[in-house]
N, C-alpha and C positions, 0 to 999 in steps of 0.2 A: 551565511557568512563566517568565515571563521576571525578570530581576531588577528592572527598572524599568516601572510601569506606565505603560502610553501615555496620553497625556493629549491630548485635542482643544484645541488654544489657543482660548480664549476670545477670540472676536469681540467686538466693540463692541456694546452691546444697541441695538436700534432706538430712536429716541426716542419717549417715549412721548407720546400725545395730551395735551392740556391740558384739566386738569380742567374741566368745565363746558361742553365742547365739544360741540355735539349729537351728530356722528356721530363715532364712532371709528372706524368701518370698518376698512381693512385695515390700519392703523397698530396695533390691539390685535391681529389676528391674527398679525402679525410678530413683536410681542412676546412673544406666548404660545409661538408655534413657537419661538422663539430660548431661552424659557425652559425648555421641554421638551427642546431639544437639550443645554443646560446640564445639565440633571438626570440625562439619559441618559449622557452624557459622565461626570460626578462619579461616577453608579454605579456604573458600570463599574470606575473608578478605586477606588472604596471597596471594591468586589466584590474586586480584586485586591491591595488593601492588607490585606485582611481575611485573605483565603488566606494571605500573607506572614505574617501574625503568628500564624496558627494551625500553620503549619509550624515557626516558631521554637517554639512553645510545647511542639511533639508532639517536638521534637528535645531529648534529655535528655542534656547534657554531663556532669553531674554530680546524684547524688541526695542529698538530706541526710536526714540519722537524728540524732537525740540521744537521750539517757538520763542519767538521775540516779544518781550514787556520792556517794560521800564521799571528800572527797581527805585523803590524811594523809601527813605528811612525814617519816613514819618508812620505813626500807629495805623494798624488795620482799621477797618476794611480798606481796601484797596479801590482806589474810583478808575476810570477809564485806563485800559491799557497797561495797569500798573501791577508790581507784584511787591508785597509789604512783608517784614517781619516784626513780631511782637516784641522787638528790641531793637534800639537805634543804629546798631552793628549787627549787620548779617550773619557775621560768625558766630554770634551768641544766641542765636533764634531757636526756639523749640516750637514755632509756630509760622508756617510761610501763608499767607494770604494772596490768591493769584484771583485778578478777575478774569473772569470765564472767557471774555473776548479779549483775545491777544493784540497785539499791536499791529498787525496785519488784518485785523478784523474779523479773525476766526474763532469760531466757537471750540473751545478745547474741552468741552463738558466730557466728551467720549473718552478722553485721554484720561481724565481724572477719575472717571469712573472704573478704571482698571488698574489705579495705582491701590498696593498692597504691602503690608510690612516687609515684603521682599523686595520693593522697588528703591530706587536710588535717583535724587534729584541733583542735578549738579547746574548752579548757577553760574555763569561766568559774562565779564564785561565784554560788550560786543566788539570793542575796538583794542581789548587786551586778553586773551585767553589765559595770562596769566594770574588774573585777578579773578577769583572765583571762590566758591564756597560749597562742599559737596556734602549731602545729606541722606542720611535712609530714611525713609518713612515708617513712622510708628504705628500710624491707625488709617483706615480707609478715609477720605476727605468726609469734610462735613460743608455740605452745601446751603450756600443760602441763594437767594433770588437771582443774584448776579456773580457771586463769588464762591471760589472753593478753600476752604481753610485746611491746611494740611499739618498733623503733627508731625515734628523731625526732631532728629538727632544728630548734630554737626559729627561728619565724619574726618572732613579736613577742610581746611581753607589756606588760601594764599593771597597775601596782602587786602586789602578793601575795595569795595565796590563803592564808588562815589554816587551820592544820591541823584536821581534823574538822569543817570547812565541808561542807556539801552544794554539789555542783557539777552542772552542766549539762554534759555533753561532747557537743559537736556534732563529726558525722563528714561531710565532702566526700569522695564516693567516687566516683572517675571511672567512669561508666555505659557510655562508649563500649566497652569491652569485655566488659559484663554481657549484651549482646542486649536490652537493654531500648528 
């Protein structure tokens, strides 16, 4: 597949016969032939562009997943359904401690198994998405029997997240190494 679709330069459309003229004859045929040629050229270009869009849609550089936890500003380790940071202010965190079982009772260990230094974590207040902190993962998680500890570096934050707030943790995982 070529990088750029081939486009036939559009020649000028033949002059249409005047309305009311009795015999449109060959002028009408020339116009119809020209229109069909233009449609065929555009259809091949559209088909080529659709193939390129499909190729981009099938190429997955990142996979996104999210889950619900309760953020608490206490020190790790996180008890049931919580995520905590190693500082009392999430925007200063260098370590996030997630309980492997999220607020909905699902084990998120498979998700944490795929985190790498190319992954991004975004934690935002469930009721106010303008309150968030976004981190780059620095290393693969360290697992305890019940939790995943993730070394992180703050990318940006907007406002604070209150302790005991429900939070949506979004994970952008580099899929190029996952064989997806």
